[in-house]
Residue frames relative to the residue before (quaternion, step in Angstrom):
aa qw qx qy qz dx dy dz
X 1.0000 0.0000 0.0000 0.0000 0.00 0.00 0.00
X 0.6421 0.5148 -0.3506 0.4470 3.61 1.03 -0.79
X 0.6373 0.5375 -0.3353 0.4388 3.60 1.08 -0.76
X 0.6122 0.5306 -0.3256 0.4875 3.56 1.13 -0.80
X 0.6833 0.4867 -0.3311 0.4320 3.58 0.71 -0.89
X 0.6505 0.5185 -0.3056 0.4632 3.56 1.00 -0.85
X 0.6470 0.5249 -0.3189 0.4518 3.49 0.99 -0.81
X 0.6144 0.5366 -0.3219 0.4806 3.58 1.14 -0.81
X 0.6631 0.5062 -0.2984 0.4637 3.55 0.81 -1.07
X 0.6513 0.5129 -0.3168 0.4608 3.67 0.93 -0.83
X 0.6823 0.4761 -0.3101 0.4601 3.58 0.84 -0.86
X 0.6533 0.5179 -0.3151 0.4536 3.54 0.98 -1.00
X 0.6916 0.4608 -0.3011 0.4677 3.63 0.76 -0.82
X 0.6210 0.5137 -0.3512 0.4766 3.63 1.03 -0.55
X 0.6420 0.5145 -0.3059 0.4791 3.53 1.08 -0.74
X 0.6114 0.5373 -0.3264 0.4806 3.57 1.14 -0.76
X 0.6810 0.4734 -0.2920 0.4763 3.64 0.78 -0.88
X 0.6508 0.4955 -0.3190 0.4787 3.58 0.99 -0.76
X 0.6377 0.5171 -0.3168 0.4749 3.54 1.04 -0.77
X 0.6699 0.4964 -0.3138 0.4543 3.60 0.90 -0.81
X 0.6231 0.5216 -0.3123 0.4921 3.53 1.12 -0.78
X 0.7003 0.4936 -0.2810 0.4324 3.62 0.81 -1.03
X 0.7284 0.4155 -0.2136 0.5012 3.53 1.10 -0.83
X 0.3979 -0.7495 0.4284 0.3106 3.51 1.48 -0.04
X 0.4320 0.7239 -0.4188 0.3374 3.48 1.05 1.01
X 0.3711 0.7628 -0.4651 0.2533 3.54 1.30 0.13
X 0.6683 0.5234 -0.2895 0.4423 3.50 1.08 -0.69
X 0.5173 0.6363 -0.4165 0.3926 3.58 1.31 -0.14
X 0.7916 -0.0678 0.0515 0.6051 3.58 1.20 -0.49
X 0.1605 -0.8324 0.5252 0.0740 3.53 0.23 1.36
X 0.6067 0.5815 -0.3871 0.3793 3.63 1.02 -0.46
X 0.5699 0.6081 -0.3811 0.4002 3.56 1.24 -0.43
X 0.6217 0.5882 -0.3538 0.3773 3.55 1.07 -0.61
X 0.6923 0.4009 -0.3187 0.5084 3.64 0.80 -0.74
X 0.5541 0.5815 -0.4023 0.4394 3.58 1.02 -0.55
X 0.7336 0.4272 -0.2983 0.4363 3.56 0.59 -1.05
X 0.6322 0.5338 -0.3462 0.4422 3.58 1.00 -0.77
X 0.6285 0.5460 -0.3166 0.4545 3.57 1.12 -0.75
X 0.6270 0.5281 -0.3121 0.4802 3.56 1.10 -0.82
X 0.6373 0.5327 -0.3120 0.4612 3.54 0.95 -1.00
X 0.7508 0.4367 -0.2398 0.4337 3.55 0.52 -1.25
X 0.7351 0.4150 -0.2731 0.4613 3.63 0.64 -0.97
X 0.6289 0.5701 -0.3291 0.4137 3.53 1.03 -0.64
X 0.7117 0.4365 -0.2344 0.4980 3.43 1.07 -0.94
X 0.5440 0.5726 -0.3970 0.4675 3.64 1.16 -0.27
X 0.7235 0.4398 -0.2648 0.4614 3.53 0.81 -1.12
X 0.6573 0.5080 -0.3147 0.4591 3.66 1.16 -0.70
X 0.7702 0.4381 -0.2053 0.4156 3.57 0.78 -1.10
X 0.7700 0.2038 -0.0700 0.6006 3.49 1.23 -0.75
X 0.0338 -0.8636 0.5029 0.0122 3.61 0.75 1.10
X 0.5852 0.5906 -0.3743 0.4106 3.67 1.10 -0.77
X 0.7784 0.3497 -0.2124 0.4760 3.61 0.93 -0.75
X 0.8259 0.2997 -0.1136 0.4638 3.55 0.98 -0.86
X 0.6233 0.5082 -0.3750 0.4612 3.61 1.16 -0.19
X 0.4236 0.6528 -0.5019 0.3775 3.55 0.24 1.34
X 0.7275 -0.4585 0.3222 0.3959 3.54 -1.36 0.25
X 0.6659 0.5181 -0.3074 0.4400 3.56 0.87 -1.04
X 0.6951 0.4382 -0.3049 0.4816 3.66 0.79 -0.90
X 0.6186 0.5398 -0.3727 0.4324 3.61 1.06 -0.72
X 0.6663 0.4835 -0.3274 0.4637 3.57 0.93 -0.74
X 0.6213 0.5493 -0.3530 0.4333 3.60 1.00 -0.67
X 0.7013 0.4664 -0.2530 0.4761 3.54 0.84 -1.19
X 0.6639 0.5231 -0.3144 0.4321 3.57 0.93 -0.84
X 0.6098 0.5364 -0.3110 0.4937 3.57 1.16 -0.78
X 0.6567 0.5014 -0.2978 0.4781 3.57 0.98 -0.88
X 0.6215 0.5177 -0.3289 0.4875 3.67 1.02 -0.72
X 0.6883 0.4951 -0.3016 0.4361 3.55 0.77 -0.96
X 0.6380 0.4929 -0.3461 0.4798 3.61 0.92 -0.74
X 0.6658 0.5136 -0.3034 0.4481 3.56 0.90 -0.84
X 0.6416 0.5079 -0.3143 0.4812 3.55 1.05 -0.77
X 0.6587 0.4844 -0.3454 0.4607 3.65 0.92 -0.70
X 0.6029 0.5494 -0.3528 0.4585 3.52 1.08 -0.75
X 0.6715 0.4989 -0.3164 0.4473 3.59 0.92 -0.92
X 0.6374 0.5338 -0.3306 0.4466 3.59 0.96 -0.84
X 0.6960 0.4730 -0.2767 0.4640 3.51 0.85 -0.95
X 0.6499 0.4941 -0.3199 0.4808 3.67 0.98 -0.72
X 0.6246 0.5209 -0.3390 0.4729 3.60 1.06 -0.68
X 0.6359 0.5217 -0.3299 0.4633 3.61 1.04 -0.85
X 0.6621 0.5025 -0.3189 0.4554 3.53 0.91 -0.82
X 0.7126 0.4765 -0.2600 0.4444 3.60 0.79 -1.01
X 0.7075 0.4719 -0.2638 0.4551 3.57 0.90 -0.85
X 0.7862 0.3720 -0.1548 0.4685 3.60 0.96 -0.94
X 0.5021 0.6893 -0.4527 0.2604 3.66 1.11 -0.31
X 0.6820 0.4941 -0.3104 0.4408 3.57 1.09 -0.51
X 0.7143 0.3857 -0.2066 0.5462 3.57 1.32 -0.13
X 0.2661 -0.8091 0.4976 0.1643 3.67 0.13 1.17
X 0.6619 0.4973 -0.3609 0.4294 3.68 0.79 -0.95
X 0.7033 0.4473 -0.2915 0.4694 3.63 0.71 -0.94
X 0.5918 0.5737 -0.3523 0.4434 3.63 1.11 -0.53
X 0.6613 0.4973 -0.3078 0.4697 3.57 0.93 -0.96
X 0.6381 0.5045 -0.3475 0.4665 3.69 0.90 -0.81
X 0.7013 0.4961 -0.3005 0.4146 3.57 0.81 -1.04
X 0.6271 0.5797 -0.2923 0.4304 3.50 1.14 -0.95
X 0.6651 0.5224 -0.2807 0.4539 3.44 1.06 -0.96
X 0.7067 0.4504 -0.2496 0.4852 3.58 0.82 -0.96
X 0.6282 0.5204 -0.3579 0.4544 3.62 1.03 -0.81
X 0.6397 0.5257 -0.3397 0.4461 3.63 0.94 -0.74
X 0.6458 0.5134 -0.3018 0.4777 3.59 1.06 -0.78
X 0.6746 0.5038 -0.2940 0.4524 3.52 0.97 -0.83
X 0.6501 0.5166 -0.3126 0.4613 3.53 1.07 -0.85
X 0.6281 0.5251 -0.3076 0.4850 3.55 1.08 -0.83
X 0.6769 0.4965 -0.3064 0.4488 3.64 0.90 -0.87
X 0.6631 0.5166 -0.2975 0.4527 3.49 1.00 -0.97
X 0.6334 0.5209 -0.3389 0.4611 3.57 1.04 -0.86
X 0.6329 0.5475 -0.3131 0.4490 3.57 0.95 -0.89
X 0.6582 0.5212 -0.3028 0.4511 3.62 1.04 -0.80
X 0.6385 0.5292 -0.2930 0.4759 3.44 1.18 -0.88
X 0.6786 0.4876 -0.2911 0.4658 3.60 0.83 -1.01
X 0.7202 0.4187 -0.2588 0.4889 3.63 0.97 -0.73
X 0.4882 0.6734 -0.4400 0.3386 3.60 1.20 0.02
X 0.7193 -0.4237 0.3018 0.4604 3.59 -1.34 0.10
X 0.5461 -0.6395 0.4311 0.3270 3.67 -1.01 0.83
X 0.7792 0.2906 -0.1756 0.5268 3.58 0.89 -0.86
X 0.0928 -0.8778 0.4655 0.0645 3.54 0.60 1.23
X 0.6070 0.5543 -0.4122 0.3929 3.61 1.05 -0.39
X 0.6812 0.4463 -0.3423 0.4686 3.62 1.09 -0.08
X 0.7571 0.2939 -0.1903 0.5515 3.52 1.30 -0.15
X 0.0487 0.8561 -0.5113 0.0565 3.55 0.86 0.95
X 0.6638 0.5128 -0.3322 0.4314 3.61 0.82 -0.75
X 0.6770 0.4810 -0.2765 0.4836 3.59 1.23 -0.61
X 0.7177 0.4991 -0.2198 0.4331 3.41 1.15 -0.86
X 0.7072 0.5189 -0.2684 0.3982 3.55 0.94 -0.99
X 0.6196 0.5423 -0.3657 0.4339 3.60 0.96 -0.51
X 0.5662 0.5849 -0.3916 0.4288 3.59 1.12 -0.39
X 0.6738 0.4767 -0.2613 0.5004 3.48 0.96 -0.99
X 0.6576 0.5162 -0.3020 0.4580 3.67 0.81 -0.97
X 0.6148 0.5296 -0.3535 0.4653 3.63 0.98 -0.79
X 0.6917 0.4664 -0.3222 0.4474 3.62 0.77 -0.78
X 0.6764 0.4942 -0.3041 0.4537 3.54 1.01 -0.81
X 0.6144 0.5394 -0.3361 0.4676 3.55 1.08 -0.83
X 0.6911 0.4663 -0.3278 0.4444 3.64 0.89 -0.82
X 0.5559 0.5785 -0.4054 0.4380 3.64 1.16 -0.46
X 0.6941 0.4528 -0.2825 0.4832 3.63 0.84 -0.96
X 0.6710 0.4963 -0.3098 0.4554 3.60 0.93 -0.88
X 0.6160 0.5253 -0.3577 0.4653 3.69 1.04 -0.59
X 0.6752 0.4901 -0.3133 0.4536 3.50 0.88 -0.91
X 0.6374 0.5355 -0.3052 0.4625 3.60 1.03 -0.77
X 0.6427 0.5080 -0.3004 0.4885 3.60 1.08 -0.77
X 0.6673 0.4992 -0.3109 0.4570 3.62 0.93 -0.79
X 0.6138 0.5412 -0.3212 0.4767 3.53 1.18 -0.82
X 0.6901 0.4749 -0.2657 0.4771 3.57 0.92 -0.91
X 0.6404 0.5305 -0.3179 0.4554 3.68 0.94 -0.90
X 0.7749 0.3242 -0.1692 0.5155 3.63 0.81 -0.98
X 0.3516 -0.7561 0.4881 0.2577 3.60 1.28 0.09
X 0.1553 0.8254 -0.5152 0.1708 3.57 0.77 1.06
X 0.4431 -0.6701 0.5078 0.3111 3.62 -0.90 0.69
X 0.0479 -0.8137 0.5767 -0.0557 3.53 -0.72 1.14
X 0.4895 -0.6617 0.4936 0.2809 3.53 -0.93 1.15
X 0.5991 -0.5847 0.4052 0.3674 3.52 -1.20 0.61
X 0.6519 0.5064 -0.3388 0.4514 3.64 1.01 -0.45
X 0.6076 0.5393 -0.3222 0.4859 3.56 1.13 -0.70
X 0.6419 0.5338 -0.2957 0.4643 3.55 1.08 -0.98
X 0.6422 0.5376 -0.3006 0.4564 3.55 1.01 -0.95
X 0.6649 0.4948 -0.2851 0.4815 3.62 0.94 -0.83
X 0.6790 0.5184 -0.2898 0.4315 3.56 0.82 -0.97
X 0.7428 0.3967 -0.2208 0.4921 3.54 0.76 -1.10
X 0.6487 0.5268 -0.3460 0.4265 3.58 1.05 -0.73
X 0.6896 0.4654 -0.3003 0.4667 3.56 0.83 -0.85
X 0.6172 0.5605 -0.3334 0.4401 3.63 1.03 -0.78
X 0.7121 0.4253 -0.2629 0.4928 3.61 0.87 -0.96
X 0.6948 0.4716 -0.3258 0.4344 3.67 0.80 -0.80
X 0.6510 0.5032 -0.3534 0.4451 3.59 0.94 -0.74
X 0.5968 0.5441 -0.3734 0.4565 3.58 1.06 -0.52
X 0.6572 0.4897 -0.3091 0.4825 3.59 0.92 -0.80
X 0.6483 0.5367 -0.3141 0.4393 3.54 0.90 -0.86
X 0.6508 0.5293 -0.3024 0.4526 3.51 0.96 -1.01
X 0.6300 0.5364 -0.3136 0.4659 3.56 0.99 -0.94
X 0.6733 0.5086 -0.2881 0.4526 3.57 0.82 -0.92
X 0.6594 0.4872 -0.3139 0.4788 3.54 1.02 -0.69
X 0.6173 0.5424 -0.3379 0.4589 3.48 1.07 -0.66
X 0.5922 0.5502 -0.3443 0.4775 3.56 1.17 -0.64
X 0.6515 0.4914 -0.3192 0.4819 3.56 0.96 -0.85
X 0.6257 0.5480 -0.3383 0.4401 3.63 0.98 -0.79
X 0.7067 0.4780 -0.2446 0.4608 3.57 0.94 -0.94
X 0.8167 0.2547 -0.0765 0.5122 3.57 0.88 -1.00
X 0.5339 -0.6441 0.4215 0.3499 3.62 1.07 0.13
X 0.7281 -0.4503 0.3064 0.4161 3.53 -1.27 -0.43
X 0.3633 0.7747 -0.4497 0.2562 3.50 1.32 0.12
X 0.7596 0.3051 -0.1946 0.5404 3.62 0.83 -0.92
X 0.2610 0.8072 -0.5017 0.1692 3.70 1.22 0.27
X 0.6500 0.5279 -0.3495 0.4203 3.63 0.82 -0.86
X 0.7435 0.3927 -0.2626 0.4733 3.67 0.63 -0.95
X 0.6047 0.5285 -0.3892 0.4511 3.58 1.12 -0.55
X 0.6516 0.5315 -0.3155 0.4398 3.58 1.08 -0.71
X 0.6369 0.4906 -0.3103 0.5074 3.56 1.17 -0.62
X 0.6309 0.5141 -0.3589 0.4571 3.59 0.95 -0.72
X 0.6603 0.5112 -0.3018 0.4600 3.56 1.00 -0.90
X 0.6780 0.4812 -0.3165 0.4567 3.57 0.93 -0.87
X 0.6218 0.5537 -0.3278 0.4464 3.58 1.04 -0.69
X 0.6447 0.4945 -0.3120 0.4925 3.65 1.06 -0.89
X 0.7235 0.4337 -0.2912 0.4513 3.52 0.77 -0.85
X 0.5918 0.5273 -0.4119 0.4496 3.60 1.02 -0.32
X 0.6165 0.5416 -0.3233 0.4713 3.60 1.04 -0.78
X 0.6397 0.5367 -0.3069 0.4567 3.58 1.07 -0.85
X 0.6911 0.4783 -0.2754 0.4667 3.57 0.90 -1.04
X 0.6012 0.5472 -0.3514 0.4644 3.60 1.08 -0.63
X 0.6674 0.4930 -0.3008 0.4701 3.51 0.96 -0.85
X 0.6111 0.5298 -0.3333 0.4846 3.60 1.12 -0.67
X 0.6111 0.5288 -0.3457 0.4769 3.61 1.01 -0.81
X 0.6700 0.4834 -0.3095 0.4708 3.60 0.78 -0.99
X 0.7150 0.4672 -0.2984 0.4260 3.62 0.74 -0.90
X 0.6233 0.5457 -0.3553 0.4331 3.55 1.15 -0.62
X 0.7257 0.4081 -0.2381 0.5001 3.61 1.03 -0.58
X 0.5564 0.6346 -0.4037 0.3531 3.61 1.24 -0.32
X 0.4127 -0.7051 0.5344 0.2165 3.44 -1.09 0.85
X 0.0071 0.7866 -0.6171 0.0210 3.56 -1.05 0.70
X 0.4073 -0.7084 0.5180 0.2530 3.52 -0.93 0.91
X 0.4622 -0.6948 0.4597 0.3038 3.52 -1.06 0.67
X 0.5965 -0.5652 0.3832 0.4218 3.64 -1.08 0.47
X 0.6560 -0.5436 0.3824 0.3576 3.49 -1.35 0.54
X 0.6873 0.4346 -0.2851 0.5074 3.56 1.01 -0.70
X 0.2534 -0.8197 0.4930 0.1445 3.59 -0.07 1.30
X 0.6445 0.5272 -0.3766 0.4059 3.63 0.94 -0.63
X 0.6309 0.5017 -0.3246 0.4949 3.57 1.17 -0.76
X 0.6563 0.4989 -0.3418 0.4511 3.57 0.94 -0.72
X 0.5979 0.5316 -0.3532 0.4850 3.62 1.05 -0.61
X 0.6975 0.4884 -0.2960 0.4328 3.58 0.75 -0.94
X 0.6659 0.5231 -0.2626 0.4626 3.48 1.15 -0.76
X 0.4398 -0.7013 0.4432 0.3441 3.53 1.32 -0.41
X 0.3912 0.7306 -0.4738 0.2978 3.53 1.24 0.57
X 0.6431 0.5231 -0.3307 0.4511 3.50 1.20 -0.44
X 0.2926 -0.7667 0.5215 0.2337 3.62 -0.76 0.73
X 0.5621 -0.6318 0.3936 0.3604 3.64 -0.98 0.82
């Protein structure tokens, strides 16, 4: 089952990248490209060669890589979505700085040997990342900002999935590794649904806003 889930994720992300390239949307969020490639490469290494890569050390490496990529996506989305709206940008910048500082403090104050306490350590980072995406979504809704279909898919997708992933890690923290198998399957199923939605959104057509100048400043127009 784990192999089938990883295969599905790989196909969905490949379709998403192909759709972004075909629709000329790669420039809407460049950070998503290395993130998707990291998911494909690291996920398949751990699935196809479990004896070598399915261990705590590699999990920590790839999860750190994923987290860095997600932070980059959140910050790039904030810049692209808010740059045409100075008032919203000031609010988001202020709260983003506080969230980054708070997340950094949680990481620094975390257990020193994190590879032995992953269920306790990882939710601290995910909480900060989830709040970054949630904050941006709240600012977009509050100011009623025009958002491209791909930006909306990334914002809502990451916010929902990170919440699910955090809950699953909390289950591991409370019950140990006994339910690890079904927790892993639940996580894989949730992420497969997310990547399928990304693939659909990457290919989905969307008309540009009537205000061409605003659309251009938001990066909604393709070169």
